[in-house]
Backbone as a ProteinNet text record, in pm:
[ID]
protein_1_A
[PRIMARY]
MDAALEEIEFLALSANRVEVLTVLTEDAYTRRELGNHTDASQPTLGRVLNDLRNRQWITRDGEAYTATATGQLVAAQFTELWETVQTELKLREVVEWLPAEPLGFDVRRLSDATITVPSQTKPGAPVQRVLELLRASNHVSIFSHAFNERSLAVVHQRTLAGDQTFKGVFSPAAVDALAHDSSLRQQLQDLLASEDAEIRLHTDAIPLAVTITDDVTHLLLRDEDGLLRAAVDTDDEHVLSWAHERHEQYWNEATPLDPATLTDE
[TERTIARY]
-2559	-2560.8	-2478.3	-2522.7	-2450.3	-2309.9	-2210.4	-2071	-2048.5	-2113.3	-2097.1	-2153.4	-2268.9	-2326.1	-2235.8	-2169.6	-2076.1	-1960.3	-1913.8	-1804.3	-1851	-1974.2	-2029.9	-2042.4	-2091	-2105.1	-1969.4	-1868.7	-1733.3	-1685.8	-1708.6	-1662.5	-1750.3	-1881.6	-1974.3	-1965.4	-1926.2	-1922.5	-1800.8	-1714.7	-1595.7	-1569.1	-1589.3	-1559.1	-1410.9	-1327.1	-1182.1	-1144.2	-1209.1	-1180.6	-1217.1	-1333.6	-1377.7	-1281.4	-1243.2	-1156.5	-1019.1	-960.3	-826.6	-829	-927.5	-936.3	-953.9	-1038.9	-1062.4	-935.7	-863.4	-738.6	-637.5	-632.1	-533.2	-570.8	-693.7	-727.4	-672	-635.7	-587.5	-437.3	-363.4	-217.3	-161.9	-30	36.9	85.2	64.3	104.1	165.4	259.7	310.4	210	233.1	141.7	145	262.6	272.6	200.7	215.2	147.5	-4.5	-49.5	-193.4	-247.1	-163.6	-204.9	-233.9	-166.5	-188.5	-307.5	-349.1	-458.4	-590.6	-589.4	-710.7	-723.2	-834.5	-858.7	-821	-766.8	-735.5	-602.9	-598.2	-473.5	-381.1	-254.3	-159.8	-198.3	-239.1	-282.1	-402.3	-497.9	-614.8	-573.6	-482.2	-433.9	-371.6	-296.6	-235.2	-338.5	-445.3	-551	-624.5	-654.4	-727.8	-645.6	-518.7	-432	-422.5	-412.4	-407.7	-538	-651.3	-780.8	-795.6	-752.4	-765.3	-669.8	-551	-455	-503.9	-569.2	-620.5	-725	-793.8	-894.4	-835.6	-708.9	-636.7	-695.4	-748.9	-798.3	-686.5	-580.9	-462.6	-338.8	-230.5	-103.8	5.1	116	226.8	351.4	417.4	543.3	642.6	730.1	819.5	738.6	744.9	668.8	536.1	513.3	394.6	283.3	161.5	41.5	-36.8	-101.7	-188.5	-300	-408.9	-522.7	-493.6	-543.1	-533	-648.6	-651.8	-759.5	-895.4	-903	-1029.9	-1060.9	-957.4	-978.1	-1034.9	-983.9	-1036.8	-1184.1	-1218.6	-1356	-1449.4	-1408	-1490.8	-1510.4	-1402.9	-1411.7	-1505.4	-1494.7	-1577.8	-1725.4	-1756.3	-1895	-1953.1	-1870.1	-1918.4	-1946.3	-1859.3	-1880.7	-2009.7	-2035.6	-2158.6	-2281.1	-2273.7	-2384.2	-2403.8	-2295.3	-2302.8	-2368.1	-2328.6	-2386.5	-2534.8	-2571.3	-2710.9	-2795	-2746.2	-2820.2	-2826	-2717.8	-2718.1	-2827.3	-2838.2	-2941	-3079.9	-3096.5	-3227	-3268.6	-3175.9	-3207.9	-3252	-3187.7	-3221.2	-3358.9	-3390.5	-3517	-3632.3	-3603.8	-3706.8	-3827.6	-3803.2	-3914.7	-4002.7	-3952.8	-4032.4	-4059.9	-4011.7	-4020.2	-4164.7	-4259.3	-4397.9	-4460.9	-4395.7	-4451.4	-4373	-4267.4	-4197.4	-4290.8	-4280	-4369.2	-4363.6	-4479.4	-4485.4	-4419	-4425.5	-4363.7	-4211.6	-4138.9	-3992.9	-3945.7	-3853.5	-3807.5	-3711.6	-3648.7	-3556.7	-3413.7	-3388.9	-3252	-3241.4	-3121.4	-3096.3	-3121.2	-3208.7	-3240.5	-3118.2	-3013	-2890.9	-2830.1	-2873.6	-2829.1	-2883	-2975.6	-3032.2	-2961.5	-2846.4	-2776.1	-2737.4	-2708.3	-2669.4	-2781.2	-2901.2	-3013.6	-3050.4	-3107.6	-3165	-3312.2	-3352.6	-3490.7	-3553.7	-3664.9	-3733.8	-3875.9	-3912.2	-4046.3	-4114	-4246.2	-4317.7	-4297.1	-4306.2	-4300.7	-4407.9	-4426.4	-4527.3	-4493.2	-4364.3	-4323.2	-4307.1	-4281.1	-4264.2	-4345.3	-4477.2	-4560.2	-4539.7	-4493.7	-4472.2	-4328	-4247.9	-4104.6	-4073.6	-4145.1	-4113.9	-4132.3	-4240.6	-4262.8	-4158.5	-4124.9	-4024.7	-3890.9	-3861.1	-3734.6	-3730.6	-3839	-3838.3	-3837.3	-3898.1	-3895.9	-3753.8	-3677.6	-3537.6	-3458.8	-3482.2	-3412.6	-3455.7	-3585.2	-3635.7	-3576.3	-3564.3	-3513.4	-3365.6	-3293.1	-3148.2	-3107.9	-3205.4	-3170.7	-3193.6	-3119.1	-3131.3	-3217.4	-3223.4	-3300.2	-3387.7	-3516	-3611.4	-3692	-3699.8	-3785.8	-3871.2	-3999	-4091.5	-4177.1	-4199.3	-4307.7	-4381.8	-4513.8	-4585.9	-4736.1	-4799.6	-4945.6	-5002.5	-4913	-4957.7	-4856.5	-4904.8	-4817.3	-4872.5	-4808.4	-4864.8	-4841.7	-4927.5	-4926.3	-4799.6	-4735.2	-4611.8	-4496.9	-4490.3	-4388.8	-4415	-4542.4	-4580.1	-4538.2	-4557.4	-4523	-4373.5	-4290.1	-4144.9	-4101.7	-4153	-4119.1	-4164.6	-4282.8	-4338.5	-4248.3	-4210.3	-4127.6	-3991	-3924.1	-3787.4	-3783.1	-3880.5	-3882.1	-3911.2	-4008.7	-4042.5	-3934.2	-3852.8	-3741.1	-3620.3	-3628.9	-3517.4	-3409.1	-3440.9	-3341	-3350	-3448.8	-3472.1	-3542.5	-3511.9	-3590.1	-3674	-3788.9	-3882	-3946.7	-3945.8	-4014.3	-4094.2	-4226.8	-4311	-4410.3	-4425.5	-4526.7	-4610.9	-4742.7	-4831	-4948.9	-5004.6	-5131.9	-5242.3	-5350.1	-5459.9	-5512.4	-5519.2	-5573.9	-5491.2	-5359.8	-5273	-5305.3	-5324.2	-5355	-5497.6	-5589	-5728.4	-5740.3	-5664.5	-5671.3	-5625	-5524.2	-5473.1	-5564.3	-5623.1	-5705	-5830.6	-5874.9	-5996.9	-5975.3	-5849.9	-5818.9	-5768.8	-5829.5	-5796.3	-5650.9	-5599.2	-5460.6	-5362.6	-5388	-5299.6	-5311.3	-5432.2	-5453.3	-5373.4	-5368.7	-5293.1	-5143.2	-5095.8	-4953.7	-4920	-5009.4	-4988.6	-4985.5	-5076.9	-5081.7	-4955.9	-4904.9	-4780.4	-4664.6	-4661.1	-4553.4	-4564.8	-4685.3	-4705.6	-4663.2	-4671.1	-4633.2	-4483.1	-4413.6	-4270.3	-4187.6	-4079.9	-3988.9	-3905.6	-3901.3	-3818.8	-3897.1	-4023	-4105	-4184.6	-4199	-4282.1	-4360.8	-4488.7	-4572.5	-4648.7	-4645.5	-4718.9	-4812.6	-4915.3	-5017.7	-5013.7	-5001.3	-5000.5	-5143	-5180.1	-5318.7	-5349.6	-5248.6	-5269.1	-5213.6	-5256.5	-5205.7	-5058.9	-4979.1	-4837.7	-4827.4	-4776.5	-4780.2	-4676.8	-4584.9	-4476.3	-4484.9	-4413.2	-4399.5	-4250	-4186.9	-4041.3	-4003.8	-3913.9	-3862.3	-3711.2	-3662.5	-3518.2	-3475.1	-3392.5	-3342.4	-3191.7	-3152.7	-3012.4	-2967.3	-2881.4	-2828.9	-2885.1	-2998.9	-3060.3	-3196.5	-3221.3	-3350.1	-3428.4	-3552.1	-3634.8	-3766.7	-3802	-3927.7	-4014.1	-4139.2	-4237.6	-4315.6	-4323.7	-4387.7	-4519.5	-4625.9	-4757.4	-4811.2	-4901.7	-4963.1	-5081.6	-5152.5	-5260.9	-5379.2	-5383.7	-5489.6	-5446.9	-5324.5	-5275.6	-5210.1	-5192.9	-5131.1	-4979.7	-4918.2	-4773.5	-4702	-4614.2	-4546.2	-4397.8	-4332.7	-4188.2	-4137.3	-4016.3	-3944.4	-3807.6	-3764.8	-3633.3	-3560.9	-3440.3	-3365.1	-3219.4	-3161.5	-3025.3	-2957.6	-2825.4	-2747.6	-2676.1	-2718.5	-2658.7	-2679.8	-2573	-2579.7	-2666.1	-2674.1	-2756.9	-2905.9	-2940.4	-3079.2	-3115.2	-3021.7	-3045.5	-3067.2	-2987	-3001.9	-3138.9	-3180.5	-3313.7	-3422.3	-3410.5	-3512.4	-3521.6	-3407.1	-3408.5	-3471.2	-3438.7	-3495.3	-3646.4	-3692.2	-3835	-3908	-3844.9	-3904.7	-3918.7	-3814.1	-3817.9	-3928	-3944.1	-4048.8	-4186.6	-4215.8	-4345.7	-4361.6	-4253.4	-4257	-4293.7	-4232.1	-4257.6	-4398.8	-4456.6	-4591.1	-4699	-4657.6	-4752.6	-4772.7	-4872.2	-4898.8	-4889.2	-4848.7	-4837	-4969.5	-4961.3	-5081.3	-5133.7	-5258.1	-5321.3	-5378.2	-5332.2	-5383	-5535.9	-5592.7	-5736.8	-5815.9	-5749.9	-5819.1	-5818.5	-5745.3	-5738.4	-5860	-5961.7	-6082.6	-6115.2	-6206.3	-6245.4	-6366.5	-6404.4	-6521.3	-6484.8
419.1	304.3	189.8	68.3	-50.2	-49.8	-90.7	-86.9	-171.3	-287.2	-373.3	-306	-237.3	-166.7	-52.5	12.3	119.2	64.9	-53.9	-113.4	-154.9	-204.8	-239.7	-114.3	-5.2	120.8	172.5	162.8	205.7	136.3	7.4	-67.8	-40.5	-36.6	-22.9	112.4	216.2	350.2	375.2	278.8	297.2	172.9	185.8	74.3	41.6	142.4	119.8	33	55.5	-26.1	-172.1	-191.8	-327.6	-393.7	-321.2	-378.6	-413	-322.1	-346.4	-463.7	-466.6	-577	-709.7	-711.4	-834.8	-881.6	-790.3	-825.7	-882.3	-824.5	-869.6	-1001.9	-1049.1	-1183.3	-1289.2	-1247.4	-1342	-1363	-1257.2	-1266.5	-1143	-1142.2	-1025.8	-935	-802.7	-708.3	-583.7	-523.9	-394.3	-287.3	-168.1	-58.1	-30.9	-36.9	-14.5	-125.2	-249.7	-361	-349	-299.3	-279.5	-179	-81.1	15.7	-48.4	-159.2	-230.5	-325.9	-359.5	-455.7	-388.3	-259.2	-187.1	-59.3	7.9	134.8	254.8	230.6	339.1	406.1	537	612	585.5	620.9	598.2	675.1	803.8	872.4	804.8	759.9	689.7	557.7	486.9	360.2	380.9	490.7	518.4	532.5	605.2	624.3	492.9	417.7	291.3	192.6	180.4	86.2	122.3	251	293.2	258.1	283.8	253.1	103.5	22	-122.6	-176.1	-116.9	-159.4	-120.1	-3.9	39.4	-58.3	-125.3	-224.5	-365.2	-375.9	-503.1	-603.1	-550.7	-636.4	-673.1	-595.5	-628	-607.7	-667	-652.2	-623.9	-568.4	-533	-608.2	-666.4	-736.4	-678.4	-589.7	-518.9	-422.6	-437.8	-352.7	-415.2	-540	-612.8	-611.8	-603	-607.1	-735	-786.7	-903.3	-901	-969.7	-971.2	-1060.1	-1017.2	-1100	-1201	-1285.1	-1383.9	-1314.4	-1205.7	-1133.7	-1056.8	-1010.1	-943.9	-1040.2	-1162.5	-1266.6	-1291.6	-1297.8	-1323.5	-1211.6	-1086.4	-971.8	-966.6	-987.9	-982.2	-1089.4	-1210.8	-1321	-1294.8	-1248.8	-1225.3	-1103.6	-1002.3	-884.1	-918.8	-1000.1	-1043.3	-1122.9	-1209.5	-1288.3	-1197.9	-1096.7	-1001.9	-925	-881.3	-806.3	-891.1	-1017.3	-1106.2	-1130.4	-1142.8	-1163	-1042.8	-922.8	-801.4	-783.4	-817	-808.7	-898	-1018.2	-1111.5	-1059.3	-1005.6	-951.4	-837.3	-750	-638.8	-690.4	-796.1	-852	-917.9	-984.9	-1058.6	-973.7	-851.7	-769.8	-749.6	-732.8	-705.2	-827.4	-947.2	-1067.7	-1151.6	-1108.6	-1192.3	-1225.5	-1133.1	-1159.6	-1271.3	-1309.8	-1416	-1545.8	-1545.4	-1671.2	-1762.4	-1894.5	-1987.9	-1970.2	-1981.9	-1968.6	-2087.1	-2203.7	-2322.3	-2312.5	-2377.9	-2376.1	-2431.1	-2360.5	-2402.7	-2521.5	-2540.2	-2653.1	-2616.7	-2488	-2440.8	-2299.2	-2258.7	-2125.1	-2023.4	-1925.4	-1829.2	-1747.8	-1749.2	-1681.2	-1747.4	-1870.3	-1939.3	-1871.2	-1779.2	-1707.7	-1574.7	-1555.5	-1426.9	-1395.2	-1497.4	-1475.4	-1510.6	-1526.4	-1566.9	-1458.3	-1501.4	-1408.8	-1390.7	-1267.6	-1237.6	-1162.5	-1215.2	-1155.4	-1120.2	-993.9	-948.4	-887.9	-889.1	-828.3	-677	-620.4	-475.6	-433.8	-304.6	-257.5	-298.6	-298.1	-334.6	-484.5	-557.7	-702.2	-769.9	-768.7	-828.7	-978.3	-1045.4	-1189.4	-1228.2	-1135.8	-1160.9	-1284.8	-1311.6	-1431.3	-1560.7	-1569.1	-1688.8	-1696.3	-1582.4	-1581	-1632.8	-1602.4	-1648.1	-1800.9	-1862.5	-2008.8	-2070.5	-2005.6	-2057.1	-2057.3	-1953.1	-1947.6	-2065.1	-2094.8	-2206.1	-2340.2	-2353.3	-2477.7	-2502.1	-2397.7	-2412.6	-2450.3	-2417.1	-2440.2	-2565.6	-2641.3	-2754	-2888.6	-2986.7	-3123.6	-3211.2	-3174.4	-3253	-3159.1	-3186.7	-3101.1	-3184.6	-3135.1	-3195.9	-3085.5	-3114.3	-3014.9	-3077.1	-3002.6	-3034.8	-2904.3	-2908.8	-2782.8	-2800	-2690.7	-2684.8	-2632.8	-2595.6	-2542.5	-2576.7	-2578.7	-2603.9	-2519.2	-2403.7	-2314	-2367.2	-2327.1	-2383.5	-2350.9	-2239.2	-2204.2	-2295.8	-2328	-2423.1	-2561.2	-2600.7	-2729.6	-2737.1	-2628.1	-2627.3	-2648	-2582.4	-2596.7	-2738.1	-2789.5	-2926.2	-3025.8	-3008.3	-3096.6	-3097.2	-2979.4	-2968.6	-3032.7	-2998.4	-3046.4	-3195.3	-3241.8	-3382.9	-3472.4	-3436.1	-3517.8	-3513.7	-3408.3	-3398.8	-3477.7	-3532.1	-3608.5	-3522.2	-3392.1	-3299.7	-3283.3	-3348.8	-3323.4	-3442.1	-3466.1	-3561.9	-3482.1	-3537.5	-3462.6	-3552.3	-3505.8	-3573.9	-3469.5	-3476.3	-3379.1	-3443.9	-3385.3	-3431.3	-3309.6	-3324.1	-3209.4	-3234.6	-3124.3	-3131	-3162.7	-3224.4	-3257	-3136.3	-3022.2	-2902.6	-2860.8	-2882.9	-2843.3	-2923.1	-3053.2	-3139.5	-3115.7	-3096.1	-3070.8	-2946.5	-2842.2	-2718.2	-2738.8	-2823.3	-2849.7	-2945.1	-3040.1	-3142.5	-3085.5	-2970.4	-2910.6	-2848.8	-2832.7	-2777.1	-2890.9	-2911.1	-3026.4	-3024.7	-2908.1	-2898.6	-2930.9	-2873.8	-2897.8	-3043	-3096.3	-3236.2	-3328.6	-3295.8	-3377	-3371.2	-3254	-3241.9	-3327.9	-3328.7	-3415	-3562.2	-3601.2	-3739.8	-3776.4	-3681.8	-3705.7	-3730.1	-3651.8	-3667.7	-3802.6	-3842	-3969.8	-4087.2	-4068.9	-4175.2	-4175.5	-4070.7	-4059.2	-4134.7	-4198.8	-4268.8	-4171	-4046.1	-3946.2	-3861.4	-3893.5	-3813.8	-3902.4	-3855.7	-3921.5	-3815.2	-3839.8	-3745.4	-3821.2	-3766	-3827.1	-3725.8	-3778.4	-3695.6	-3717.9	-3607.7	-3615	-3596	-3674.2	-3668.3	-3536.7	-3478.3	-3352.7	-3235.1	-3116.7	-2996.5	-2976.2	-2943.7	-2912.5	-2760.9	-2713.6	-2569.4	-2486.8	-2552.6	-2481.3	-2498.8	-2413.4	-2427.2	-2421.2	-2538.6	-2547.9	-2624.4	-2565.7	-2629.1	-2645.3	-2765.1	-2791	-2809.7	-2718.4	-2727.8	-2751.8	-2875.3	-2914.8	-2882.4	-2781.6	-2750.4	-2620.4	-2576.3	-2452.2	-2481.4	-2423.7	-2435.9	-2307.2	-2320.1	-2203.9	-2211.4	-2101.8	-2094.3	-1982.9	-2016.1	-1914.8	-1877.5	-1748.8	-1701.7	-1631.5	-1673.7	-1615.2	-1559.6	-1461.9	-1407.8	-1495.1	-1455.7	-1538.2	-1550.2	-1461.8	-1469.2	-1546.7	-1602.4	-1680.1	-1598.9	-1469.5	-1382.9	-1398.9	-1420.4	-1438.8	-1309.2	-1315	-1195.6	-1191.7	-1307.1	-1306	-1445.9	-1449.4	-1574.3	-1561.4	-1668.2	-1670.9	-1795.7	-1779.6	-1898.5	-1885.9	-2001.3	-2004.8	-2134.5	-2130.3	-2251.8	-2297.9	-2245.3	-2286.7	-2436.1	-2506.6	-2652.3	-2699.6	-2622.9	-2662.1	-2649.2	-2543	-2526.3	-2635.8	-2667.7	-2773.6	-2907.2	-2936.4	-3060.8	-3066.8	-2954.6	-2948.4	-2975.2	-2914	-2930	-3074.7	-3140.3	-3280.5	-3369.3	-3342.4	-3421.8	-3403.1	-3278.2	-3252.3	-3313.5	-3306.6	-3366.7	-3518.1	-3579.6	-3724.5	-3761.4	-3677.9	-3703.7	-3702.2	-3596.8	-3587.4	-3698.3	-3729.5	-3832.5	-3968.2	-4002.5	-4131.8	-4141	-4027.5	-4026.4	-4022.6	-3992.6	-3973.4	-4102.4	-4101.4	-4215.4	-4170.4	-4261.3	-4224.8	-4173.8	-4068.4	-4014.1	-4108.8	-4145.7	-4239.3	-4159.4	-4185.3	-4111.3	-4119.8	-4229.4	-4247.8	-4148.5	-4091.3	-3995.5	-3854.9	-3834.2	-3700.5	-3675.3	-3618.5	-3584.4	-3439.2	-3387	-3247	-3230	-3336.7	-3329.5	-3261.5
612.9	521	578.6	557	600	541	622.9	578.9	454.2	447.2	329.7	205.2	220.3	105.7	60.9	156.2	120.7	37.6	70.3	-6.2	-146.4	-153.3	-284.5	-369.6	-306.6	-378.9	-424.7	-337.3	-372.5	-500	-508.6	-624.3	-746.3	-724.8	-837.5	-905.7	-832.2	-889.8	-978.5	-991.1	-1074.4	-1158.4	-1288.5	-1378.5	-1374.2	-1351	-1344.4	-1225.1	-1111.1	-993.4	-1019.9	-1077.6	-1108.5	-1205	-1309.3	-1411.1	-1355.6	-1278.7	-1223.7	-1126.6	-1037.5	-942.1	-1014.9	-1116.1	-1190.8	-1260.8	-1322.6	-1391.4	-1292.2	-1173.1	-1075.5	-1008.8	-1030	-982.2	-1076.9	-1197.6	-1297.9	-1292.8	-1253.3	-1250.4	-1181.3	-1161.2	-1104	-1216.9	-1200.3	-1303.4	-1241.1	-1312.4	-1271	-1312.1	-1259.9	-1294.7	-1444.7	-1504.9	-1648.9	-1725.8	-1681.5	-1748.8	-1736.7	-1620.1	-1602.7	-1703.6	-1739.6	-1839.1	-1972.8	-2002.9	-2128.8	-2122.1	-1998.8	-1980.9	-1942.9	-1916.9	-1878.2	-1959.9	-1941.7	-2011.2	-1925.7	-1808.7	-1715.9	-1750.3	-1729.1	-1747.7	-1629.4	-1641.5	-1532.3	-1405.5	-1414.4	-1291.6	-1226.6	-1308.6	-1255.1	-1191.2	-1256.9	-1201.9	-1064.6	-1049.1	-920.2	-810.4	-838	-738.4	-710.7	-815	-799.1	-718	-749.5	-678.2	-529.8	-500	-359.8	-288.4	-354.9	-293	-265.1	-361	-344.9	-238.2	-230.7	-126.8	11.8	23.6	152.7	206.1	116.2	155.3	162.2	136.4	138.6	39.4	-70.9	-177.2	-273.8	-271.5	-351.3	-265.5	-307.2	-237.9	-339.3	-293.3	-382.5	-342	-441.7	-420.4	-520.3	-470	-561.2	-646.7	-776.5	-867.5	-909.8	-871.3	-919.4	-815.2	-866.8	-783.5	-814.3	-711.4	-731.1	-628.4	-656.6	-564.8	-444.7	-329.2	-208.9	-209.5	-106.3	-97	-87.7	-7.6	3.5	-124.6	-193.2	-321	-424.4	-423.3	-511.9	-482	-351.9	-310.9	-356.8	-331	-368.4	-519.3	-593.5	-740.1	-793.9	-740.2	-787.6	-759.7	-637.4	-600.7	-672.3	-693.6	-765.5	-911.4	-968.9	-1107.2	-1119.4	-1022.2	-1024.1	-1013.3	-925.5	-911.8	-1041.8	-1101.5	-1228	-1337	-1345.5	-1447	-1420.6	-1292.6	-1257.2	-1298	-1267.6	-1302.4	-1453.6	-1522.8	-1668.4	-1727.7	-1673.4	-1720.3	-1687.4	-1566	-1526.6	-1617.8	-1652.2	-1741.6	-1877.9	-1923.3	-2053.9	-2051.3	-1941.1	-1932	-1879.4	-1836.2	-1772.9	-1862.7	-1992.7	-2083.1	-2110.3	-2075.2	-2103.4	-1979.2	-1863.7	-1743.6	-1706.5	-1731.4	-1692	-1772.9	-1885.6	-1969.1	-1957.4	-1876	-1851	-1771.4	-1791.2	-1720.6	-1570.1	-1506.4	-1361	-1292.1	-1356.2	-1297.1	-1307.8	-1215.5	-1224.4	-1358.8	-1420.7	-1552.9	-1545.5	-1432	-1422.3	-1455.7	-1477.7	-1498.6	-1443.8	-1412.2	-1360.3	-1471.7	-1447.9	-1553.8	-1596	-1514.7	-1557.1	-1679.8	-1706.7	-1827.8	-1953.4	-1935.7	-2049.8	-2074.1	-2010	-2022.1	-2165.9	-2244.8	-2384.4	-2481.7	-2430	-2515.3	-2615.2	-2725.8	-2823.9	-2789.3	-2766	-2732.1	-2848.6	-2897	-3010.5	-2969.6	-2985.1	-2948.5	-3071.6	-3072.8	-3185.7	-3188	-3306.1	-3320.8	-3420.9	-3436.1	-3530.4	-3673.2	-3704.4	-3839.9	-3857.6	-3746	-3753.1	-3641.9	-3654.2	-3548.7	-3534.3	-3640.9	-3634.8	-3610.6	-3557.1	-3538.2	-3454.1	-3342.5	-3263.3	-3342.4	-3420.1	-3501.5	-3612.4	-3671.1	-3777.2	-3727	-3602	-3543.8	-3536.2	-3489.5	-3480.7	-3619.7	-3717.4	-3855.1	-3910	-3877.7	-3920.5	-3864.7	-3736.9	-3673	-3732.6	-3759.6	-3818.1	-3956.5	-4036	-4172.9	-4174.7	-4066.8	-4064.8	-3988.4	-3935.2	-3848.2	-3915.8	-3866.7	-3916.4	-3825.5	-3698.2	-3601.5	-3518.8	-3516	-3444.4	-3346	-3222.6	-3121.7	-3061.9	-3042.4	-2988.4	-2879.1	-2771.2	-2678.4	-2654.8	-2679.5	-2683.3	-2669.4	-2627.6	-2622.2	-2753.6	-2847.3	-2976.4	-3084.4	-3209.1	-3323.9	-3438.2	-3462.6	-3562.2	-3703.7	-3795.5	-3930.3	-4007.7	-3976.2	-4047.7	-4005.8	-3877.3	-3830.9	-3888.5	-3890.3	-3948.1	-4094.4	-4167.9	-4309.9	-4331.9	-4249.7	-4264.1	-4229.2	-4116.4	-4075.1	-4181.3	-4233.3	-4336.9	-4460.6	-4506	-4626	-4607.2	-4496.6	-4476.6	-4440.9	-4365.5	-4326.2	-4445.3	-4525	-4641.6	-4748.5	-4746.5	-4841	-4791.6	-4669.1	-4613.4	-4551.9	-4526.7	-4473.2	-4321.9	-4260.3	-4119	-4053.5	-3927.3	-3848.2	-3749.5	-3713.4	-3630	-3525.5	-3399.5	-3290	-3213.8	-3226.3	-3160.1	-3065.9	-2949.3	-2854.7	-2817.8	-2834.2	-2822.9	-2729.9	-2680.3	-2608.5	-2708.8	-2664.8	-2756.4	-2833.3	-2769.4	-2834	-2954.2	-2948.5	-3059.2	-3185.2	-3167.7	-3282.1	-3330	-3238.1	-3277	-3364	-3329.7	-3406.3	-3549.3	-3569.1	-3703.8	-3780.3	-3711.4	-3776.6	-3839.6	-3795.1	-3848.8	-3986.6	-4024.9	-4157.7	-4246	-4360.9	-4445.3	-4491.7	-4526.7	-4573.9	-4462.1	-4344.2	-4229.6	-4183.2	-4187.4	-4150.1	-4241.8	-4370	-4465	-4435.7	-4395.9	-4362	-4240.7	-4142.6	-4026.3	-4067.5	-4153.3	-4199.7	-4277.9	-4356.4	-4430.4	-4334	-4228.3	-4129.7	-4059.9	-4025.7	-3958.8	-4047.5	-4178.6	-4271.5	-4301.2	-4257.7	-4285.8	-4182.3	-4229.1	-4138.2	-4055.7	-4099.1	-4031.1	-3931.6	-3910.6	-3819.2	-3724.9	-3601.4	-3501.8	-3426.9	-3407.4	-3333.9	-3225.7	-3106	-2996.5	-2932.2	-2868.9	-2806.3	-2655.5	-2582.1	-2436.7	-2385.8	-2288.7	-2240.4	-2169.8	-2108.9	-2036.3	-2116.6	-2079.9	-2145.7	-2111.4	-2211.1	-2190.4	-2172.7	-2059.4	-2030.7	-2106	-2174.9	-2241.9	-2392.8	-2463.7	-2608.2	-2639.1	-2644	-2656.6	-2782.6	-2859.8	-2980	-2967.2	-2993	-2992.1	-3136.7	-3185.6	-3322.3	-3315.8	-3343.1	-3326.9	-3184.2	-3166.4	-3033.5	-2976.7	-3028	-2981.1	-2918.1	-2801.9	-2734.6	-2754.9	-2800.8	-2833.4	-2756.3	-2688.6	-2614.4	-2672.5	-2699.5	-2736.9	-2611.2	-2583.4	-2461.5	-2494	-2427.7	-2448.5	-2317.2	-2327.9	-2207.4	-2166.6	-2061.7	-2007.5	-2103.9	-2203.4	-2303.7	-2428.2	-2424.1	-2536.3	-2645.6	-2623.6	-2724.5	-2720.2	-2836.8	-2844.5	-2812	-2713.4	-2665.8	-2697	-2703.2	-2723.7	-2756.4	-2807.3	-2829.2	-2763.9	-2699.6	-2635.5	-2682	-2735.8	-2775.2	-2732.3	-2700.8	-2649.3	-2687.6	-2698.9	-2724	-2597.5	-2482.4	-2356	-2334.7	-2300.3	-2290.8	-2174.2	-2066.8	-1953.2	-1987	-2057.8	-2100.4	-2200.8	-2289.7	-2387.7	-2318.7	-2216.2	-2141.3	-2073.8	-2013.6	-1952.1	-2055.1	-2173.6	-2277.8	-2324.2	-2341.7	-2384.2	-2277.1	-2151.2	-2042.4	-2033	-2046.7	-2039.2	-2159.8	-2276.8	-2396.1	-2377.7	-2324.1	-2302.4	-2202.9	-2100.5	-2000.6	-2065.6	-2139.4	-2206.6	-2310.7	-2379.5	-2484	-2426.4	-2314.2	-2251.5	-2193.6	-2158	-2102.4	-2210.6	-2334.3	-2443.7	-2523.3	-2610.3	-2698.5	-2843.3	-2933.3	-3075	-3130.3	-3209.6	-3271.4	-3378.7	-3367.5	-3462.2	-3578.8	-3701.8	-3818.8	-3830.1	-3784.5	-3796.5	-3711.3	-3612.9	-3525.7	-3581.1	-3691.3	-3750	-3838.3	-3781.2	-3855.5	-3829	-3911.2	-3895.4	-3804.8	-3739.7	-3650.2	-3519.6
[MASK]
+++++++++++++++++++++++++++++++++++++++++++++++++++++++++++++++++++++++++++++++++++++++++++++++++++++++++++++++++++++++++++++++++++++++++++++++++++++++++++++++++++++++++++++++++++++++++++++++++++++++++++++++++++++++++++++++++++++++++++++++++++++++++++++++++++++++++

């Protein structure tokens, strides 16, 4: 085995080694103090400290231990790898439905995301999740290839009540699907007449379905047949910044939806 892989294995096979090294990158501690900052017993700490010193990842000054420059490097890179794998494990069940195009942000930003998938008891769980966010938000922005009637109903109710502002930019197919239903068409017309709502139509298909509710970014993920597979939402500020920038891009390229074009033909 490659020597570097052996060192990675040495560290990865012991949570105590990882924990002690990480703690010692933050400050200098005695062995007794380490016992208060880690879950390791004193005999285990003795073995871990010896192993780390043999690799010169930590050094001892009197009774206190601290990480060396190389120990700091190893701890930082191992932590980054651990976080990357943690994110991959979380996204593994939905990765095949993430957009093929570059998202514009590091997917590791989704490490703390809420992932909602359908189940036998809750087949509509992904849509229910976005409805929860819509009901709790004051400002909603959407860019999407679709706009389901339940989301439209919540936006319609809250916007007309003066509890929410709404800016949506959609693919033509999304509006056409709603316009064929008289009730849904009326809700769209109500929104267009409201001072708190703006709707624009993009000439090209929008490949994503993204909803921004206050400070939360929500993505609905569908398979190649259009079947809803999952919902992913996060309050990560970098993802939120990407969503606002992408919304602005589509918004500037789109034209205001003309109420006169809303027919059932």
